[in-house]
N, C-alpha and C positions, 0 to 999 in steps of 0.2 A: 376667823382664820381657819378653824376646823372645817367649816362648810366649803371654804375655798379649796382646801386640800382634797376634800371629798369630791368636788366638782371636777377638779383636774384629774383625779384617779378614774372617775367614771368616763371622762372624755377620752383618756388614754385607752381604756378598755374598749370603748366603742370604736375608736380608730383601729385598734388591733383586730377586732372582730370584722370590721369593714374591710380591712386589708386582706385578711384571710379569705373572706368571701370573694373578693376580686380575684385572688390567686386561683381559688377553686373554680370560679366561673371561666377564667382564661384557659385553664387546663381542660375543662369540659368542652369548650368551643374548639380548642386545639385538637381534641380527640376526633371530632367529627369534621372539622375543616382543616385540611392539610395545607401548609404553606412553609416556604423556606426563604431566608434572606441571605443573599450572596453579596458580600461587601468587597470581594476581590475585584481588581481592575479588569482582569480578563475573564471573569465569571467562570472560574474553574470548577465551582461546585454547583453549576446549573446545567442540567441535562437539556439537550436540544429537543425541540418540539417533535422531530422525527422519532427520536428514541422514546419519548413519552407516549406517542401514538402507538408505537409497536408494543410497548409494555401493556397498554390497555387491552390489546387483542390476545394476550396470553390466556390459555385455558387449562394449563397444567403446570406442574412444578418443574422448574429448570434448576438443576443442582450443580454447584461449582465446588469441585475439590481442588483447592489451591495449594500447591506444594511450595509455599514460601514461608515456612515456619522454622524457627531455629535461630542460631547465632550467625548473623551475617555482617559484612562490612556496612558502613553507614549508608552507602548508595542503595543497597538492596533492602535495607530496613525502610528507606524512603519509598521504594517501589512497593514493598509489602503494605505500608501504611496507606499509600495512595490507592492501591488496589482494594483494600478493605473499605476505604471511604467511598470509592466509586460503587462498589457492590451495595453498600448501605444506601447510596442514592437511588440505585435501581430498585432496591427492596422497598424504599419509601413510596415508590409509585406502583409497585406490584407485590402482592403477598406471595406470588408464585416464585419469587427469587429467593433461593436458599443457598447457603455456602458454609464451608468449613475450611480452616487452614490446617495443613498437615505437614509435619516434619518428616521427610523421607529418610533422614539420617538419625532418627531417634533411638534406634536399637544400638546397643553396645556390642552386639555380635556382628563381626565383619561379614560373615557369610550371609546372615539375614539381611544386612544392609545392601549387599550386592544383589541379592534376589529381588529386593524392592526396586533397586535401580533398573534391573533388567526388565521387570514387569512394566515400569513406567516407560521405558524406551520402546517396548513392544506395543504400548498403547499410543505411541506417537509423540511423547515429550522428549525434547533434546536436552541433555545435561550441559552445564557450564562448569568448567574447571577453574576455581579461583585460587590465587595465591594469598593466603591470609596470614598477617603478622601475629605472632604470639610472643609470650614472655621468653620462650626458648629459641626464638628466631622466626621461622615461617613454616607454614604447613599447607598442603593441598586440601581444598574443600570442594566437594561436588555438590552443586545445587541444581534444582530443576525449576527455573523461573517460568512456570506455566501452570495450567490447570486442566483437569479433565472435566468436561461439561456434559451432563447427561439430561436427556429429555425423553420421557417414556422409555422406549426400548433402544434408543440410540444414544451414542456418546461420541464426542470428538475432542481432540486435544486443542488447547488454545495457548499459544506462546505469548508470554507477557513481555519478553525482552526482545527488542528488534535486533536484527543483524545488519550492521552498517559498517562497511570497510572504510578505513581512513578517517573515522570520526572519533574525537576524544570520548572516553568512557562516560564523562559527566553529561555530554550532549546526547549520547546514546540512551542513557537512563532518562533524561528529560524528554527526549522524543518518544520513548516507550510510554512514559506517563501521559504525554499529550495524546497518544494513540489509544489510551485505555478505553474511553467511552466507545469509540468506533469498534475497537477489537471485541469488547464484550457484546455490544449491540449486534455486530456482524455475526458473531458466533450464535447468538440467540436466533437471529434471522435464518441462519443455515439449518438449525435444528427444527424450527417451528413452522417453516413455510410448507404448506401443503401443495398448492398448485404452482409448480415451477415453470418459469418462462422457458421457451424453446430456443435453442441455438443450433444452427446448422453450419458444419464445415463443408465448404464447396469443394467438389471433386470434378475431375474430367479435363483439367488443364495442366496436369503435371504437378498439382499441389503436394504438399508434404503428406507422407503416408500416415496410416493409423499408428504405426510404431513410433514415428518421428514426432507425433503430437500426443502420444499416449499419456504423458504425465500431466500436461495442461488440460487434456480432456477429462482426466480423472478429477483434477482439482475443480474444474468448472462444474462437474456433475454434482458437486455438493450444493450448488445453487440452482443449476439449470438442467433441463432435459437435453441431452446432447445427441445430435444425429449427424450423419454424413450424407450429403445430397449431391448426386451427379445431375446437373441441369440438363445437359444433352438436348437443348432446344425444346424441352417440354414446358409449355406455358404454365402448367399446373405443378411444376416441380417446387415452387416456393409459395404458391397461392392455392386457394380453394374457394369454391362457390358455396355460399351459405344462404339460407332463407332469411329474408327480412320480414315477410309476412306470408300469408297463404298464396300470394300471387308473385311477389317480387323476390328476386335473389340479388346478391351482390358478390363481388370478388374481394377477398381479404387475404392477408398474409397467413401462412401456416406457422411461421417462425417469428420470433421477436428480433433476432439478430442473426447475421451471417458472418463467418470468418473466411477470408480468402488468404490462405497461407502459402506464400512463395510459389505461385504458378510459374511454369517455364515454357508453356506453349500458348499459341495465339487464341484469344477469345473471339469467336465469330459474333456477328452483329445480333443474332437472335439471342445468344446467351447474355450479351451486354444489355439487350432490351429487357430481358427477364429480371436481371439484377437492378436495372434502372427503375423499373416499375415496382419492384419490392421496396426500394428506398422511397419512391413517391408515395407509397401507401403507409409510410411511417416506420418501415423497417430500419434497424440500425446496422451499420457495417463496420467491420474492422479489417482494413486493407493492410496486408503485410507483404509488400511488393519489392522485388529486387529489380531495379532498372538496369543493372549491369550484371551479366553472368560472369562469375569467376569462381574457381573451385580450388581448394587445397589439394585435391586428389591429383591434379596435373603436376603439382610441384613435387610430389613424392617420387616421381620418375625423372624429373629434370629440375634444374635450379630456377626455372622461370615459366611463367604462363602469361596469357593475355586476357584481360577483361574486356568483353565485348558487349554491345547493347543487347539487352534481353527483349526481343520483340514480342509484345503481348497484346497490342492493339487496345490498350486501356488509356493511352495518353489523352485522347479527346474527352473521354468520359470523366476522368479525374480533373482535367482542366476545366470542364464545365461546372464541376462542383466546387472548384476554388483552389486547387493545388497543381503544381507541376513537379513531377519527379525528374530530377536532372540525371542525365546519363554520365555520371562521373563517380569516382570513388573518393571517400573521405579518408585521409590519413591523419593519424593523431599520435602525438608522443605519449599520451596517456593510453596505453594499449595493453591488450592481453598478451602475456608471454606464451611462446610456443616452444616445445622441446626440439632441440637439434643435436645431432651427433657431432661432437667436436674432436673425437679421437678415441683411443683405446687405452685402458690401464689394466695390465695383467690379463689381456685377452678379452676383457669385458668392455663394451662400448661406454664411452664417457658422454653423458647427456648434460647439456646446459640449457638454460632458458633465456630467451631473448624476446624483448617486446616486439610484437609483429604489428607494425603501424597501420595495417589494413584491418585490424580487429580493434576498433576504438572501444574503450570503456567509458560509458556515459554516466556522469554524476548529475542527477536531476537538480536543477537550480531554481525552478519556479515553485510557487506555493500552491499550485493547483492540487485539488484532492487526489487526482490520479497518481501524481508522482511525489507528493509531499512526504518527506522522511523516508523515501525509498532507498534501499541499498543500491550500489552501483550496478549498472546493466551492461552485460557483455554483448557485443555485436560482431558480425562477420561480413566484410565487404559491403559496408553500408554506403548509401548515397545521400546527397543533399536534397532538400525540398525548398521550393519557392512557393509562397502563397500569393494569390491573385485577389484583386479588389473586385469581389462579386457582391452586388447589392443584396443585403439581407442575410449575409453569411458572416458569422463571427469566427475569427481564427485565433487559436491559442497554441503557441509553440510549447510542446511538452518535453521534448528531449533535444539537446544540442551537444556538439562536440566540446572539447575543452578549449582553453584559450590558445593552445599550441597545436593548431591543426592546419590542414590544407586540403585542396581537392586536385585530383588528376583526371583529365578527360579521357574518354574512350576513343580509340582502343588504347588501353592502359597496360604497359608492360609491368608485370608483377614479378619481381626477382628477389631471391634470397640475398643478393649481393648487398642490399641496403643494410643488412645486419652486421656487416663487416666493419662499419665505422659509426661513430656517434652522429646522431642527426644534427643538421645545421638548423638551429632554432630560427634563423632569419628566413628560412624557407617555410617554416610552419608559423606563418604570421596571420592566419585567418582565425578569428575568435568566434566561438559559439555558433557553429554552423548548424542550422535547423535540420533535424532528421526525422522528427515525428510531430504531427500537428493534429489538433482537434478542430473539427468544423461543426458549427451549430447554426441552425437557422432554417429558412425555407428554401429548399433546393428546387431548381428547375430541371425538368427532364431533358436529357440529351436529345430526345426524339420529339421535342415539342413541335418543331416546325419541319419535321422530316418524315412523319408517317402519313400515308395517304388516307383520305377520308374513310375508306372501307375498313381500315384498321382502327382509326380513331373513334369511329361511331359503332364499332362492333361491341355489343353488350357482353359477349363471352370473354372478350379481352379486358374490357373495362379500363381503357387507357386513361391515365392520370398525368396531366401536364406539369403540375407542380405539387410539391409536398406540403404537408403540415409541418410545424416546427420539428426538426429532426436533428440527429447527431451522427457523425461518423468520425473515425480516427484513421489516419493514414500514416504508416511507418515505412520508410524507405529501406527496409531490411526484413527479409522473410525468415532469416535464421534466428531472429529474436524470440520466436515461439518454438523453435526446434530443440528437442532434448537430445543429448548424446546417447549413444546406444552401447551397452556392454555386449561384446560379441563372444566372450568366453563362456563356457558352460554348454548345456544341452541346446539352448535356444537363445536368440538375442533378447535382451531385456532393456527397458529404458532407464536411463539415469534420471534423477529429478531435474526438471527444467531449471536452468540457471547454474547447475553444478558443472564445473569443468574438471574432467577426469585427469588432466595433466597437472594442474596446479593444486587440485583439491579444494579450491575455493568455491563458494556458492554465491551467486550474484542474484540481483533482484528481478530477473526476467519474469518469474512466475507471478510475483506480486504485481508487477506492472500490467501483465495481461489480465489478471483477476480484477484489478482496480479499473482498468479500461472497460472491461465488459460490465462490471457493476455500475459504472458511471453511465454507460450507454443505455442499460436496460432498467436499472432499479428506479422505480417510480416513487419509492418511499423517501429517497433523498438521503439515505444513511451515509453515502459516500461523502457528502458535504461536511460531515463531522470531522473528517481528516484535516480540514482547513483550520481547525481550532489551534491556537498557539498559546502555550504556557511559557511565560518568560522565565529564563534560566538565571536566577539571581545567585551567582557564585561569588565567593570571596576572592579578592585580588591577592593571590599567594605571594607574588613578588613584594607587594607592599607589606604584607604580614611579616615576611622574613626580614625585611629591612627595618621595620618599626616594631619588632616584636616586643622589646623591652618597654617601649613607651606605652603600648596597649596593655601590657601586663600590669604596669604600675598604675595606669589610669583605672583599670577595672578593680584593682585591689585597694588602692589608697583613696580614690575619690569618694566612694561610699562612706568610708570612715570619716573623712574630712567633713563631708556634708552633715553627718550625724553630730559631730562635735560642734559645728557652727550652729546647727539647730538647737542643740542643748544650751549653748551660751546665750542665744537669743531668747529662748524660753526662760532661762534663769533671770536675765535682765528684765524681761517683761513682768515676771512674777514679783521681782524685788520692788519695781516701781509701783506696781499695783497695790501691794500690801504693806509698803513702808509708810 
């Protein structure tokens, strides 16, 4: 009997030692071989391959100062937790990722707190004013849902909370969390990219001026080298000749992409040929075209104006690539309000706001990375787009009007009289009219069968009849990229793109243009991360309110009842066993 007990004791000790050795061995292997298991259905804790590849290329510390520490409502606590978990995931793949969480309201001195707030705003972070419930009622709380990210001698702000008008707060927070990986990866890319792709704003055809595109040019300059190019019939304006070897040379593009922003004069065939060949050589293009010329300046001096066709000579070129810009204007009940003088009170003008149906507000509906989770986008005198069945070209509609819209053909009478009565919804019966489209595939040159042999065979020109797989985006509104201008003060200064100085609202125009250019140029594929969707699993508040007592009793009494039943069962079993 004693020998048997001794053998059992030795066996238990051996099993314990063997188990400890296995645990130590697993930890040693885990130290050298990194792996993670993500059991969530949407793989929310798995970084994309594009992010992992970017992290492998880091060569210096990227430091995140996240200003999301302190006492917050539950939603912002979730944003803080998810941000920390995402940064931990990044740090798991790169030792160069470091972070700290800071409470900007930690000081009890009000002046010191305000100084901290002021410094954060000067560094580019935007505050959010919250109404927080307390035991004494409610109080205002200022938080900065963002981070300052530094790399070597550079630093940039990173907003963690999206701005989305008309979206419930729970969905905004969920969309912000969905966007975390892209947001962090995109910030790292901006800071760490050494050789920036080149983007050219085309000039010479009445395009938007430097001041009118100043804000988007500054935003794009964080990713790309920005130039302005006047083609003026010069074959080398967008291309250059480079050596292949000691004997041969070839023609290649100087720029990765071009932006054609609201031209108002005719393109001659030579300029069109130069743009066409740029695209055939793999260049990307962002077309922001007004098919109809209409201006609010005319209405300032009279109650009406006329929208007329904007003759640009681009119809055949865009048609050849797969789109047709219609010479009409889209009217939408979901529109931007404009200020109008309605009277005087005490000698001061009385200003009221009315929705101007010629300025549709576009709410992106598709899940494409360019527009997913974007804020509403404001437009001015936008037209509709038709897509054509061109072999080898894939079309993706990016932006549409609302379900209450219509089109009016040119010449279109534009009058303030429409504001005097409520719109008849029966007239606004066209749903989701396309106004922006992405084209992807192999484009054929407009001049494939039109150039004479002496041009086609000229090595200095290097004519290309069809492109490699390429991309372009066509938007039937040039004002979508135009920032408003502040005229008060010593000199005109640009407002941020998307900001409307009359309503004080900021729309998603800047993010749309940035996403569009990132999608066209970025070879790393980071923009595709924006397609990730995290399911929002919210409680049904109506059901909770109706069945509140039932769930309270269930959660409090059921565990007690289960324990009592288990106790009785165990008592009966023991009684039968030992009686």
